[in-house]
FIFILUM-574318 format. One line per field, with one value per atom (N, C-alpha, C, CB): residue number from 1; residue in one letter; x, y, z; atom name. Coordinates in steps of 0.05 Angstrom, whole numbers, plus 5000, padded with zeros to 4 digits. Glycine has a CB too. Example, Ala and Ser with C-alpha at 12.3 -4.5 7.8 and 13.67 -1.06 7.14 Angstrom:
BEGIN
num	(1_1_1_1_2_2_2_2);
residuo	(A_A_A_A_S_S_S_S);
X	(5264_5246_5264_5226_5257_5273_5258_5282);
Y	(4886_4910_4934_4911_4955_4979_5001_4988);
Z	(5156_5156_5156_5181_5142_5143_5157_5114);
atomo	(N_CA_C_CB_N_CA_C_CB);
END
This chain:
BEGIN
num	(1_1_1_1_2_2_2_2_3_3_3_3_4_4_4_4_5_5_5_5_6_6_6_6_7_7_7_7_8_8_8_8_9_9_9_9_10_10_10_10_11_11_11_11_12_12_12_12_13_13_13_13_14_14_14_14_15_15_15_15_16_16_16_16_17_17_17_17_18_18_18_18_19_19_19_19_20_20_20_20_21_21_21_21_22_22_22_22_23_23_23_23_24_24_24_24_25_25_25_25_26_26_26_26_27_27_27_27_28_28_28_28_29_29_29_29_30_30_30_30_31_31_31_31_32_32_32_32_33_33_33_33_34_34_34_34_35_35_35_35_36_36_36_36_37_37_37_37_38_38_38_38_39_39_39_39_40_40_40_40_41_41_41_41_42_42_42_42_43_43_43_43_44_44_44_44_45_45_45_45_46_46_46_46_47_47_47_47_48_48_48_48_49_49_49_49_50_50_50_50_51_51_51_51_52_52_52_52_53_53_53_53_54_54_54_54_55_55_55_55_56_56_56_56_57_57_57_57_58_58_58_58_59_59_59_59_60_60_60_60_61_61_61_61_62_62_62_62_63_63_63_63_64_64_64_64_65_65_65_65_66_66_66_66_67_67_67_67_68_68_68_68_69_69_69_69_70_70_70_70_71_71_71_71_72_72_72_72_73_73_73_73_74_74_74_74_75_75_75_75_76_76_76_76_77_77_77_77_78_78_78_78_79_79_79_79_80_80_80_80_81_81_81_81_82_82_82_82_83_83_83_83_84_84_84_84_85_85_85_85_86_86_86_86_87_87_87_87_88_88_88_88_89_89_89_89_90_90_90_90_91_91_91_91_92_92_92_92_93_93_93_93_94_94_94_94_95_95_95_95_96_96_96_96_97_97_97_97_98_98_98_98_99_99_99_99_100_100_100_100_101_101_101_101_102_102_102_102_103_103_103_103_104_104_104_104_105_105_105_105_106_106_106_106_107_107_107_107_108_108_108_108_109_109_109_109_110_110_110_110_111_111_111_111_112_112_112_112_113_113_113_113_114_114_114_114_115_115_115_115_116_116_116_116_117_117_117_117_118_118_118_118_119_119_119_119_120_120_120_120_121_121_121_121_122_122_122_122_123_123_123_123_124_124_124_124_125_125_125_125_126_126_126_126_127_127_127_127_128_128_128_128_129_129_129_129_130_130_130_130_131_131_131_131_132_132_132_132_133_133_133_133_134_134_134_134_135_135_135_135_136_136_136_136_137_137_137_137_138_138_138_138_139_139_139_139_140_140_140_140_141_141_141_141_142_142_142_142_143_143_143_143_144_144_144_144_145_145_145_145_146_146_146_146_147_147_147_147_148_148_148_148_149_149_149_149_150_150_150_150_151_151_151_151_152_152_152_152_153_153_153_153_154_154_154_154_155_155_155_155_156_156_156_156_157_157_157_157_158_158_158_158_159_159_159_159_160_160_160_160_161_161_161_161_162_162_162_162_163_163_163_163_164_164_164_164_165_165_165_165_166_166_166_166_167_167_167_167_168_168_168_168_169_169_169_169_170_170_170_170_171_171_171_171_172_172_172_172_173_173_173_173_174_174_174_174_175_175_175_175_176_176_176_176_177_177_177_177_178_178_178_178_179_179_179_179_180_180_180_180_181_181_181_181_182_182_182_182_183_183_183_183_184_184_184_184_185_185_185_185_186_186_186_186_187_187_187_187_188_188_188_188_189_189_189_189_190_190_190_190_191_191_191_191_192_192_192_192_193_193_193_193_194_194_194_194_195_195_195_195_196_196_196_196_197_197_197_197_198_198_198_198_199_199_199_199_200_200_200_200_201_201_201_201_202_202_202_202_203_203_203_203_204_204_204_204_205_205_205_205_206_206_206_206_207_207_207_207_208_208_208_208_209_209_209_209_210_210_210_210_211_211_211_211_212_212_212_212_213_213_213_213_214_214_214_214_215_215_215_215);
residuo	(M_M_M_M_G_G_G_G_D_D_D_D_P_P_P_P_R_R_R_R_K_K_K_K_Q_Q_Q_Q_K_K_K_K_K_K_K_K_K_K_K_K_Y_Y_Y_Y_V_V_V_V_A_A_A_A_P_P_P_P_K_K_K_K_K_K_K_K_P_P_P_P_F_F_F_F_D_D_D_D_S_S_S_S_D_D_D_D_R_R_R_R_F_F_F_F_E_E_E_E_Q_Q_Q_Q_E_E_E_E_L_L_L_L_Q_Q_Q_Q_M_M_M_M_V_V_V_V_G_G_G_G_S_S_S_S_Y_Y_Y_Y_G_G_G_G_L_L_L_L_R_R_R_R_N_N_N_N_K_K_K_K_K_K_K_K_E_E_E_E_L_L_L_L_W_W_W_W_K_K_K_K_H_H_H_H_R_R_R_R_T_T_T_T_E_E_E_E_L_L_L_L_S_S_S_S_N_N_N_N_Y_Y_Y_Y_R_R_R_R_R_R_R_R_N_N_N_N_A_A_A_A_R_R_R_R_N_N_N_N_L_L_L_L_L_L_L_L_A_A_A_A_L_L_L_L_P_P_P_P_V_V_V_V_S_S_S_S_E_E_E_E_R_R_R_R_A_A_A_A_Q_Q_Q_Q_H_H_H_H_E_E_E_E_R_R_R_R_E_E_E_E_L_L_L_L_V_V_V_V_D_D_D_D_K_K_K_K_L_L_L_L_T_T_T_T_R_R_R_R_L_L_L_L_G_G_G_G_I_I_I_I_L_L_L_L_T_T_T_T_T_T_T_T_E_E_E_E_P_P_P_P_T_T_T_T_L_L_L_L_D_D_D_D_H_H_H_H_V_V_V_V_L_L_L_L_D_D_D_D_L_L_L_L_T_T_T_T_M_M_M_M_E_E_E_E_N_N_N_N_L_L_L_L_L_L_L_L_E_E_E_E_R_R_R_R_R_R_R_R_L_L_L_L_Q_Q_Q_Q_T_T_T_T_V_V_V_V_V_V_V_V_F_F_F_F_R_R_R_R_K_K_K_K_G_G_G_G_L_L_L_L_A_A_A_A_S_S_S_S_S_S_S_S_M_M_M_M_H_H_H_H_H_H_H_H_A_A_A_A_R_R_R_R_Q_Q_Q_Q_L_L_L_L_V_V_V_V_T_T_T_T_H_H_H_H_G_G_G_G_H_H_H_H_I_I_I_I_A_A_A_A_L_L_L_L_D_D_D_D_T_T_T_T_A_A_A_A_R_R_R_R_V_V_V_V_D_D_D_D_T_T_T_T_P_P_P_P_Q_Q_Q_Q_R_R_R_R_L_L_L_L_I_I_I_I_T_T_T_T_V_V_V_V_A_A_A_A_E_E_E_E_E_E_E_E_D_D_D_D_R_R_R_R_L_L_L_L_Q_Q_Q_Q_Y_Y_Y_Y_T_T_T_T_P_P_P_P_K_K_K_K_S_S_S_S_A_A_A_A_L_L_L_L_N_N_N_N_D_D_D_D_A_A_A_A_S_S_S_S_H_H_H_H_P_P_P_P_A_A_A_A_R_R_R_R_I_I_I_I_A_A_A_A_A_A_A_A_S_S_S_S_D_D_D_D_A_A_A_A_A_A_A_A_T_T_T_T_R_R_R_R_A_A_A_A_S_S_S_S_A_A_A_A_V_V_V_V_R_R_R_R_L_L_L_L_D_D_D_D_D_D_D_D_D_D_D_D_D_D_D_D_D_D_D_D_F_F_F_F_E_E_E_E_R_R_R_R_P_P_P_P_R_R_R_R_R_R_R_R_P_P_P_P_D_D_D_D_G_G_G_G_A_A_A_A_E_E_E_E_P_P_P_P_I_I_I_I_T_T_T_T_D_D_D_D_D_D_D_D_D_D_D_D_L_L_L_L_G_G_G_G_P_P_P_P_D_D_D_D_G_G_G_G_G_G_G_G_E_E_E_E_D_D_D_D_D_D_D_D_E_E_E_E);
X	(5016_5000_5017_4981_5040_5057_5050_5057_5068_5063_5044_5090_5026_5008_5024_4986_5014_5027_5025_5014_5046_5047_5032_5076_5011_4995_5009_4967_5004_5017_4998_5044_4995_4978_4989_4975_4972_4980_4976_4965_4970_4966_4974_4936_4979_4985_4963_5013_4950_4928_4939_4913_4923_4931_4940_4909_4960_4969_4949_4996_4934_4914_4886_4919_4874_4848_4825_4841_4827_4805_4812_4795_4824_4831_4809_4859_4795_4771_4778_4756_4801_4809_4814_4834_4827_4832_4806_4851_4787_4761_4748_4743_4748_4735_4748_4735_4775_4789_4784_4819_4785_4781_4753_4787_4733_4706_4701_4686_4713_4710_4722_4723_4745_4758_4742_4787_4733_4718_4693_4711_4679_4655_4660_4640_4681_4687_4696_4709_4711_4722_4707_4751_4685_4669_4683_4659_4700_4714_4695_4738_4701_4684_4686_4690_4711_4716_4743_4716_4750_4775_4800_4776_4797_4820_4831_4812_4813_4822_4838_4798_4829_4844_4871_4828_4872_4897_4917_4892_4907_4926_4940_4910_4924_4936_4954_4914_4946_4963_4989_4948_4989_5014_5031_5009_5018_5033_5046_5014_5031_5043_5066_5021_5062_5083_5109_5074_5106_5130_5144_5122_5129_5141_5157_5119_5145_5158_5183_5139_5181_5204_5227_5196_5221_5241_5254_5230_5238_5249_5268_5226_5260_5278_5304_5264_5302_5327_5345_5320_5333_5350_5362_5333_5348_5359_5383_5337_5385_5407_5432_5400_5430_5453_5466_5444_5491_5504_5489_5534_5491_5477_5485_5482_5511_5521_5509_5551_5504_5494_5464_5502_5450_5421_5409_5409_5425_5414_5396_5437_5404_5388_5362_5404_5364_5341_5321_5348_5333_5315_5300_5332_5313_5300_5278_5321_5283_5263_5239_5275_5243_5220_5204_5230_5218_5204_5189_5224_5202_5189_5164_5209_5165_5142_5118_5149_5124_5102_5092_5112_5109_5101_5083_5125_5090_5073_5045_5086_5044_5019_5003_5023_5015_5002_5001_4974_5015_5016_5034_5027_5056_5073_5066_5103_5060_5052_5072_5025_5081_5100_5124_5086_5147_5172_5177_5172_5180_5183_5211_5178_5212_5237_5231_5252_5252_5247_5234_5274_5240_5227_5197_5239_5188_5160_5147_5155_5162_5151_5144_5172_5160_5155_5130_5179_5123_5099_5073_5104_5075_5051_5031_5058_5005_4984_4967_4967_4949_4931_4914_4913_4906_4889_4903_4881_4930_4945_4942_4974_4942_4939_4909_4949_4891_4863_4852_4846_4864_4855_4863_4866_4882_4891_4878_4921_4860_4845_4827_4829_4823_4806_4778_4804_4768_4741_4739_4734_4760_4760_4763_4782_4780_4785_4760_4808_4745_4720_4701_4708_4698_4680_4690_4677_4716_4726_4723_4756_4724_4721_4692_4732_4673_4645_4632_4643_4644_4632_4611_4653_4611_4592_4581_4606_4558_4545_4555_4515_4569_4579_4602_4557_4616_4638_4627_4652_4604_4592_4582_4570_4571_4562_4587_4547_4609_4633_4643_4656_4641_4650_4631_4650_4606_4587_4593_4558_4598_4604_4629_4607_4649_4675_4670_4696_4658_4655_4635_4645_4617_4598_4608_4571_4633_4645_4637_4639_4630_4622_4645_4600_4669_4691_4713_4702_4725_4747_4770_4737_4794_4818_4825_4842_4823_4823_4798_4850_4802_4779_4779_4779_4798_4800_4785_4829_4767_4751_4769_4729_4765_4779_4757_4798_4760_4740_4751_4724_4774_4787_4786_4816_4768_4765_4790_4743_4806_4829_4854_4835_4852_4876_4884_4870_4910_4920_4924_4947_4913_4914_4936_4886_4952_4973_4961_4994_4977_4968_4962_4989_4978_4974_4948_4998_4942_4918_4892_4920_4894_4870_4854_4878_4867_4853_4842_4872_4850_4841_4819_4864_4809_4786_4760_4785_4743_4718_4699_4721_4674_4655_4663_4626_4657_4662_4645_4657_4654_4639_4611_4654_4606_4579_4562_4582_4572_4558_4534_4576_4512_4488_4493_4464_4514_4520_4532_4539_4539_4548_4526_4559_4502_4479_4478_4452_4481_4481_4455_4488_4433_4407_4401_4385_4421_4417_4414_4441_4395_4391_4417_4370_4433_4458_4477_4471_4478_4495_4486_4496_4460_4449_4455_4418_4452_4458_4488_4450_4505_4534_4541_4549_4529_4534_4525_4520_4502_4492_4510_4463_4520_4538_4564_4543_4574_4599_4596_4609_4572_4567_4566_4541_4552_4550_4577_4531_4593_4620_4638_4634_4636_4651_4643_4649_4616_4606_4616_4576_4616_4625_4654_4620_4671_4699_4704_4714_4689_4692_4685_4676_4663_4655_4676_4628_4687_4708_4733_4715_4740_4764_4760_4771_4735_4729_4728_4704_4719_4714_4739_4692_4753_4777_4796_4769_4820_4840_4838_4869_4832_4828_4855_4816_4857_4882_4890_4880_4916_4926_4916_4956_4920_4913_4912_4933_4892_4891_4913_4864_4922_4942_4932_4951_4949_4942_4927_4926_4925_4909_4926_4895_4951_4969_4973_4996_4964_4970_4962_4958_4941_4932_4952_4904_4970_4991_5015_4998_5023_5049_5046_5063_5032_5034_5024_5021_5004_4992_5004_4963_5024_5035_5057_5047_5058_5079_5103_5068_5122_5147_5144_5165_5124_5120_5114_5098_5101_5094_5117_5071_5138_5161_5159_5167_5138_5135_5142_5107_5140_5144_5169_5120_5188_5213_5213_5234_5191_5190_5188_5166);
Y	(4976_5000_5025_5000_5024_5047_5068_5060_5086_5107_5128_5120_5138_5159_5185_5165_5200_5226_5245_5240_5259_5278_5303_5285_5309_5332_5358_5329_5379_5405_5427_5408_5446_5469_5486_5486_5495_5510_5540_5501_5548_5577_5583_5585_5609_5619_5637_5635_5631_5647_5674_5632_5695_5721_5719_5741_5735_5736_5750_5750_5769_5784_5776_5816_5757_5746_5766_5722_5787_5805_5833_5805_5836_5862_5871_5861_5893_5901_5911_5923_5925_5934_5911_5952_5890_5866_5852_5847_5851_5839_5852_5842_5879_5893_5888_5923_5888_5882_5854_5887_5835_5807_5802_5788_5813_5809_5821_5821_5844_5856_5839_5884_5827_5810_5784_5803_5772_5747_5751_5737_5774_5780_5787_5802_5802_5812_5789_5833_5770_5748_5721_5744_5722_5698_5675_5689_5681_5659_5645_5671_5620_5604_5613_5575_5618_5626_5640_5602_5649_5664_5646_5678_5620_5603_5604_5574_5606_5608_5634_5608_5655_5681_5678_5703_5665_5662_5645_5650_5625_5609_5626_5586_5643_5660_5681_5673_5691_5711_5699_5722_5674_5660_5655_5634_5648_5644_5670_5633_5692_5718_5725_5739_5720_5726_5710_5719_5685_5669_5681_5640_5690_5703_5727_5710_5744_5768_5762_5786_5742_5734_5725_5712_5708_5699_5722_5679_5742_5765_5781_5783_5784_5799_5784_5804_5758_5742_5744_5713_5744_5746_5773_5739_5794_5821_5825_5842_5809_5811_5797_5798_5782_5768_5785_5741_5780_5793_5786_5786_5804_5800_5774_5824_5768_5744_5718_5743_5718_5695_5691_5696_5713_5711_5710_5735_5714_5717_5694_5719_5669_5647_5644_5621_5646_5644_5667_5642_5690_5714_5709_5740_5699_5694_5673_5685_5652_5631_5642_5608_5658_5669_5688_5683_5706_5726_5712_5746_5692_5677_5663_5657_5651_5637_5656_5623_5679_5698_5711_5720_5713_5724_5704_5730_5678_5657_5657_5630_5661_5662_5687_5658_5707_5732_5750_5727_5742_5759_5783_5743_5779_5802_5806_5796_5831_5836_5855_5849_5875_5894_5898_5921_5902_5907_5886_5935_5861_5840_5840_5813_5851_5850_5843_5878_5838_5832_5854_5825_5879_5902_5901_5928_5893_5891_5868_5889_5847_5825_5835_5802_5853_5865_5883_5880_5893_5910_5895_5930_5869_5853_5855_5824_5854_5855_5830_5880_5827_5804_5803_5804_5826_5827_5815_5855_5818_5806_5776_5814_5763_5734_5726_5723_5740_5733_5736_5751_5754_5758_5734_5783_5718_5695_5669_5693_5669_5645_5636_5650_5610_5599_5611_5569_5614_5625_5654_5625_5670_5697_5699_5713_5682_5683_5674_5664_5654_5646_5669_5622_5684_5707_5729_5718_5735_5756_5749_5761_5724_5716_5716_5688_5722_5722_5695_5735_5675_5649_5646_5627_5665_5664_5692_5653_5694_5719_5733_5715_5720_5732_5714_5735_5725_5709_5684_5726_5686_5663_5643_5671_5653_5635_5621_5651_5635_5623_5600_5644_5604_5582_5558_5592_5563_5541_5525_5552_5540_5526_5509_5546_5519_5504_5479_5522_5483_5460_5439_5470_5447_5428_5415_5442_5422_5408_5419_5380_5444_5456_5469_5476_5472_5486_5466_5508_5469_5451_5467_5432_5456_5467_5449_5468_5460_5443_5425_5427_5399_5381_5368_5360_5376_5364_5381_5361_5369_5383_5393_5365_5417_5428_5438_5452_5429_5434_5446_5409_5460_5473_5503_5462_5517_5546_5562_5556_5552_5568_5563_5561_5546_5541_5567_5519_5572_5596_5588_5606_5605_5599_5615_5606_5602_5616_5632_5596_5650_5665_5648_5687_5627_5609_5592_5590_5585_5569_5585_5556_5611_5628_5626_5657_5626_5626_5598_5634_5578_5550_5542_5531_5560_5553_5555_5572_5535_5534_5517_5523_5514_5496_5467_5502_5449_5421_5412_5403_5393_5385_5376_5362_5363_5353_5372_5327_5396_5416_5427_5438_5431_5443_5472_5441_5484_5512_5517_5523_5496_5500_5511_5474_5508_5519_5549_5505_5566_5595_5606_5608_5590_5600_5592_5589_5579_5571_5597_5554_5598_5622_5631_5617_5612_5620_5634_5596_5624_5637_5665_5620_5669_5696_5714_5694_5704_5721_5728_5706_5709_5714_5735_5688_5733_5752_5780_5744_5782_5808_5820_5806_5803_5812_5822_5790_5808_5816_5843_5795_5847_5872_5896_5871_5891_5912_5918_5903_5898_5902_5918_5875_5913_5928_5957_5915_5961_5989_6004_5989_5991_6004_6012_5987_5993_5998_6022_5973_6023_6045_6072_6041_6072_6097_6105_6093_6086_6093_6104_6069_6093_6103_6131_6084_6137_6164_6185_6163_6177_6197_6203_6187_6183_6188_6164_6193_6169_6148_6134_6158_6108_6094_6091_6066_6097_6094_6065_6106_6060_6032_6018_6032_6032_6019_6040_5996_6040_6060_6055_6060_6077_6075_6059_6103_6043_6028_6002_6044_5994_5970_5945_5973_5946_5923_5907_5932_5917_5902_5873_5915_5865_5838_5819_5834_5831_5815_5812_5826_5834_5834_5831_5859_5850_5854_5832_5879_5816_5796_5769_5794_5765_5739_5732_5736_5707_5698_5689_5676_5677_5668_5648_5656_5631_5611_5624_5592_5647_5661_5677_5678_5682_5695_5725_5686_5737_5766_5780_5773_5765_5778_5767_5773_5784_5776_5773_5796_5779_5777_5748_5792);
Z	(5000_5000_5000_5024_5014_5014_5035_4987_5040_5060_5048_5068_5065_5056_5050_5077_5032_5026_5050_5001_5054_5076_5069_5084_5084_5078_5087_5091_5072_5078_5072_5063_5090_5085_5062_5110_5045_5021_5025_4997_5049_5054_5083_5050_5087_5114_5123_5114_5145_5155_5166_5177_5166_5176_5205_5172_5213_5240_5258_5242_5247_5263_5253_5260_5266_5256_5257_5271_5273_5277_5269_5306_5245_5234_5216_5219_5224_5209_5181_5224_5178_5152_5133_5154_5143_5127_5120_5141_5139_5134_5110_5158_5109_5088_5061_5093_5060_5035_5025_5039_5044_5036_5026_5059_5040_5031_5004_5051_4998_4972_4950_4972_4955_4935_4932_4943_4954_4952_4936_4980_4940_4925_4896_4938_4891_4864_4846_4864_4857_4840_4845_4846_4860_4863_4876_4836_4896_4910_4929_4926_4935_4952_4981_4950_4990_5017_5018_5037_5042_5045_5043_5072_5046_5043_5015_5051_4995_4968_4964_4948_4977_4975_4989_4988_5012_5026_5011_5054_4996_4980_4959_4966_4945_4924_4937_4907_4960_4974_4982_4999_4992_4999_4974_5013_4952_4927_4918_4905_4919_4912_4930_4913_4956_4976_4969_5004_4960_4953_4929_4948_4909_4886_4894_4865_4911_4919_4936_4935_4953_4969_4952_4990_4932_4913_4899_4893_4891_4876_4895_4866_4920_4938_4943_4965_4946_4950_4926_4956_4902_4878_4875_4853_4883_4881_4899_4887_4920_4939_4928_4965_4906_4894_4873_4883_4867_4844_4818_4842_4798_4773_4759_4754_4761_4747_4760_4748_4786_4799_4797_4828_4794_4794_4766_4809_4745_4718_4710_4698_4714_4705_4721_4707_4748_4764_4760_4794_4755_4749_4723_4747_4703_4677_4680_4656_4697_4701_4715_4717_4735_4750_4733_4775_4719_4702_4679_4691_4667_4645_4654_4632_4678_4688_4692_4715_4704_4709_4683_4728_4664_4638_4623_4621_4625_4612_4625_4615_4651_4665_4660_4694_4648_4643_4667_4634_4689_4713_4708_4737_4695_4686_4656_4690_4649_4622_4607_4621_4621_4608_4626_4603_4613_4627_4649_4639_4641_4661_4674_4649_4698_4714_4742_4712_4758_4786_4801_4800_4794_4807_4803_4797_4779_4774_4788_4744_4794_4810_4838_4813_4849_4875_4875_4886_4851_4849_4844_4827_4842_4837_4860_4832_4853_4873_4871_4869_4890_4890_4865_4915_4855_4831_4807_4825_4806_4783_4782_4786_4806_4806_4802_4833_4815_4813_4785_4832_4769_4742_4724_4731_4733_4717_4725_4718_4744_4752_4729_4777_4727_4706_4708_4708_4732_4736_4725_4766_4730_4721_4691_4734_4679_4650_4635_4643_4646_4633_4632_4648_4653_4653_4634_4681_4635_4618_4588_4625_4581_4553_4544_4550_4562_4554_4553_4528_4567_4567_4590_4570_4608_4631_4635_4656_4649_4653_4678_4655_4696_4720_4731_4742_4751_4763_4776_4784_4789_4802_4782_4821_4760_4738_4726_4716_4724_4713_4731_4710_4757_4775_4772_4804_4769_4766_4740_4765_4718_4693_4696_4671_4710_4713_4730_4725_4753_4771_4760_4798_4743_4731_4705_4726_4698_4675_4648_4676_4646_4620_4605_4624_4618_4607_4601_4626_4577_4568_4558_4546_4562_4550_4527_4572_4503_4478_4480_4475_4484_4487_4515_4466_4532_4559_4579_4567_4594_4614_4637_4625_4645_4668_4688_4660_4713_4733_4759_4739_4756_4779_4776_4782_4789_4785_4792_4802_4812_4821_4804_4849_4784_4767_4752_4746_4752_4737_4708_4750_4691_4662_4648_4649_4632_4618_4594_4607_4583_4561_4537_4553_4533_4510_4514_4507_4539_4544_4542_4571_4546_4547_4521_4552_4498_4473_4466_4450_4481_4476_4494_4479_4511_4529_4513_4553_4517_4503_4520_4474_4510_4523_4516_4514_4533_4528_4504_4552_4488_4464_4470_4450_4493_4499_4515_4513_4520_4535_4519_4545_4533_4520_4513_4538_4525_4520_4493_4542_4478_4451_4432_4440_4441_4426_4431_4434_4411_4414_4424_4388_4422_4431_4460_4413_4473_4501_4518_4511_4537_4553_4567_4574_4577_4590_4571_4603_4546_4526_4520_4500_4518_4513_4536_4508_4561_4584_4585_4610_4578_4578_4557_4573_4534_4513_4521_4487_4534_4543_4564_4554_4582_4604_4592_4624_4572_4559_4545_4539_4532_4518_4538_4503_4561_4581_4593_4603_4598_4609_4590_4616_4564_4545_4544_4517_4546_4545_4570_4544_4593_4617_4615_4642_4605_4602_4583_4592_4561_4542_4555_4517_4571_4584_4605_4598_4619_4639_4625_4655_4603_4589_4578_4566_4570_4559_4581_4544_4605_4626_4642_4645_4650_4667_4665_4696_4675_4676_4704_4672_4703_4728_4743_4723_4768_4783_4785_4811_4787_4788_4814_4787_4836_4861_4883_4868_4900_4922_4942_4936_4955_4976_4999_4985_5011_5034_5028_5052_5003_4997_4996_4970_5002_5000_5025_4991_5049_5074_5073_5097_5059_5060_5046_5048_5031_5018_5035_4991_5049_5063_5093_5056_5105_5134_5151_5141_5141_5158_5155_5151_5139_5134_5155_5106_5163_5181_5167_5198_5181_5169_5147_5190_5148_5127_5100_5134_5101_5076_5065_5080_5082_5072_5072_5045_5083_5082_5108_5074_5131_5157_5169_5176_5176_5186_5217_5179_5229_5258_5267_5269);
atomo	(N_CA_C_CB_N_CA_C_CB_N_CA_C_CB_N_CA_C_CB_N_CA_C_CB_N_CA_C_CB_N_CA_C_CB_N_CA_C_CB_N_CA_C_CB_N_CA_C_CB_N_CA_C_CB_N_CA_C_CB_N_CA_C_CB_N_CA_C_CB_N_CA_C_CB_N_CA_C_CB_N_CA_C_CB_N_CA_C_CB_N_CA_C_CB_N_CA_C_CB_N_CA_C_CB_N_CA_C_CB_N_CA_C_CB_N_CA_C_CB_N_CA_C_CB_N_CA_C_CB_N_CA_C_CB_N_CA_C_CB_N_CA_C_CB_N_CA_C_CB_N_CA_C_CB_N_CA_C_CB_N_CA_C_CB_N_CA_C_CB_N_CA_C_CB_N_CA_C_CB_N_CA_C_CB_N_CA_C_CB_N_CA_C_CB_N_CA_C_CB_N_CA_C_CB_N_CA_C_CB_N_CA_C_CB_N_CA_C_CB_N_CA_C_CB_N_CA_C_CB_N_CA_C_CB_N_CA_C_CB_N_CA_C_CB_N_CA_C_CB_N_CA_C_CB_N_CA_C_CB_N_CA_C_CB_N_CA_C_CB_N_CA_C_CB_N_CA_C_CB_N_CA_C_CB_N_CA_C_CB_N_CA_C_CB_N_CA_C_CB_N_CA_C_CB_N_CA_C_CB_N_CA_C_CB_N_CA_C_CB_N_CA_C_CB_N_CA_C_CB_N_CA_C_CB_N_CA_C_CB_N_CA_C_CB_N_CA_C_CB_N_CA_C_CB_N_CA_C_CB_N_CA_C_CB_N_CA_C_CB_N_CA_C_CB_N_CA_C_CB_N_CA_C_CB_N_CA_C_CB_N_CA_C_CB_N_CA_C_CB_N_CA_C_CB_N_CA_C_CB_N_CA_C_CB_N_CA_C_CB_N_CA_C_CB_N_CA_C_CB_N_CA_C_CB_N_CA_C_CB_N_CA_C_CB_N_CA_C_CB_N_CA_C_CB_N_CA_C_CB_N_CA_C_CB_N_CA_C_CB_N_CA_C_CB_N_CA_C_CB_N_CA_C_CB_N_CA_C_CB_N_CA_C_CB_N_CA_C_CB_N_CA_C_CB_N_CA_C_CB_N_CA_C_CB_N_CA_C_CB_N_CA_C_CB_N_CA_C_CB_N_CA_C_CB_N_CA_C_CB_N_CA_C_CB_N_CA_C_CB_N_CA_C_CB_N_CA_C_CB_N_CA_C_CB_N_CA_C_CB_N_CA_C_CB_N_CA_C_CB_N_CA_C_CB_N_CA_C_CB_N_CA_C_CB_N_CA_C_CB_N_CA_C_CB_N_CA_C_CB_N_CA_C_CB_N_CA_C_CB_N_CA_C_CB_N_CA_C_CB_N_CA_C_CB_N_CA_C_CB_N_CA_C_CB_N_CA_C_CB_N_CA_C_CB_N_CA_C_CB_N_CA_C_CB_N_CA_C_CB_N_CA_C_CB_N_CA_C_CB_N_CA_C_CB_N_CA_C_CB_N_CA_C_CB_N_CA_C_CB_N_CA_C_CB_N_CA_C_CB_N_CA_C_CB_N_CA_C_CB_N_CA_C_CB_N_CA_C_CB_N_CA_C_CB_N_CA_C_CB_N_CA_C_CB_N_CA_C_CB_N_CA_C_CB_N_CA_C_CB_N_CA_C_CB_N_CA_C_CB_N_CA_C_CB_N_CA_C_CB_N_CA_C_CB_N_CA_C_CB_N_CA_C_CB_N_CA_C_CB_N_CA_C_CB_N_CA_C_CB_N_CA_C_CB_N_CA_C_CB_N_CA_C_CB_N_CA_C_CB_N_CA_C_CB_N_CA_C_CB_N_CA_C_CB_N_CA_C_CB_N_CA_C_CB_N_CA_C_CB_N_CA_C_CB_N_CA_C_CB_N_CA_C_CB_N_CA_C_CB_N_CA_C_CB_N_CA_C_CB_N_CA_C_CB_N_CA_C_CB_N_CA_C_CB_N_CA_C_CB_N_CA_C_CB_N_CA_C_CB_N_CA_C_CB_N_CA_C_CB_N_CA_C_CB_N_CA_C_CB_N_CA_C_CB_N_CA_C_CB_N_CA_C_CB_N_CA_C_CB_N_CA_C_CB_N_CA_C_CB_N_CA_C_CB_N_CA_C_CB_N_CA_C_CB_N_CA_C_CB_N_CA_C_CB_N_CA_C_CB_N_CA_C_CB_N_CA_C_CB_N_CA_C_CB_N_CA_C_CB_N_CA_C_CB_N_CA_C_CB_N_CA_C_CB_N_CA_C_CB_N_CA_C_CB_N_CA_C_CB_N_CA_C_CB_N_CA_C_CB_N_CA_C_CB_N_CA_C_CB_N_CA_C_CB);
END
């Protein structure tokens, strides 16, 4: 039978469990991206923390010693679409939670217009309506590479392949409304990158296992 696999937690819980500011930020992200619970958010936050920790460690090395590892890290994040322009270690340190959440399968399905909302996208994924090429994918939190994004579609046997399906019509209407809103926003003002003080849920609450807190 063999030895059982050694289980390991994939996230680091916040050090301050009753921080009202963090509560508000987490609830906003959970609702905006249709996450099931905060554990999913903490997993991505720990993953982001590890990327940032690796970047800091590489920046402390001489250029000749870090060149290969720097290229591997930057190339990986570029393939995932997390880094889009000017991929350097300095830009890895500037990454936010939204950069990772936007590359989730659930989010990409909604952005492509295959679902009418983030929650509808999660339902389609978990119920087996989404395929990568012809292979079904049912993990909403999976990070999708740039190359995989164009190959996402409905599964061959899904009823959603019928363009007259009510869910397809709702998804198309939602995509049209989202495009109109983005055009209006671009015409009216330039949206700020990120409000000041919105980063603590990535850095300040993590313990030593997450690599962000030196205490």
